[in-house]
C-alpha positions, 0 to 999 in steps of 0.5 A: 316635423317638429324641429329637434328641441335643445339638449336640457344641457348642452355638450362640449365642445370647445372649452374656452370660448365657455370659460370665457362667456363665464368669465363674463358674467363672473360665473363659475363654469359648470363642468358635468361629467356623465355617463351613457345610460345612467339614471342619475345622471338624467335625473340631476341633468334635468332636474337640476343644471337644466335650470340653471341653464335656462336660467331660473332663479335669477343667474345664468350659469354656462353649464356643460356637459361632458360624457367620461366614456365618449370619444365626442371631440372638444377643445381644452380650456387650453384651446388644444384638441381633445376627447371627452373621455382625454378630459374626464382624465385630465380633470380625473373624474372616473364617477358620473354623475360628478360636477366642477365648478372651475374657473377659466383655466379649470382650476377649481372653485368649490369641492366637486360633487360627486353623485346623485340624488338619493338624499334629496339634498342634492339642490342645498348641495349644488347651490352651495356649492355654486355660492362657493364657487363664485365666492372663491372667483369675486375674490379673486377679481379683488 
């Protein structure tokens, strides 16, 4: 029997550890909020975010999936126990797919990217948000 493949974008279990990992690489933490059976979420996950997880394009990002209506357990940025649903509420996310770009305390580094790739421009929008978020992180360190 073959081993199960790793998910394209891992589910969030410990945001604090991901924030530390992102800080080490001077990159934003990318939080991907989804809904079950969401076709747009599937496309964003596999076509745009999975390559970031794998480090395609020369830079690897810490990207974690949070299911908006899930009771899946997770440790928040403060280390306290929460659920995916509670995190979605805390970040004010109601629609999937929504991608947030945050620092180690959850502060937004770029505007959220809400919705799917309906105009064929998602990659450009994602690249622009990542550049903005990375730039803000770099300026904060100076």
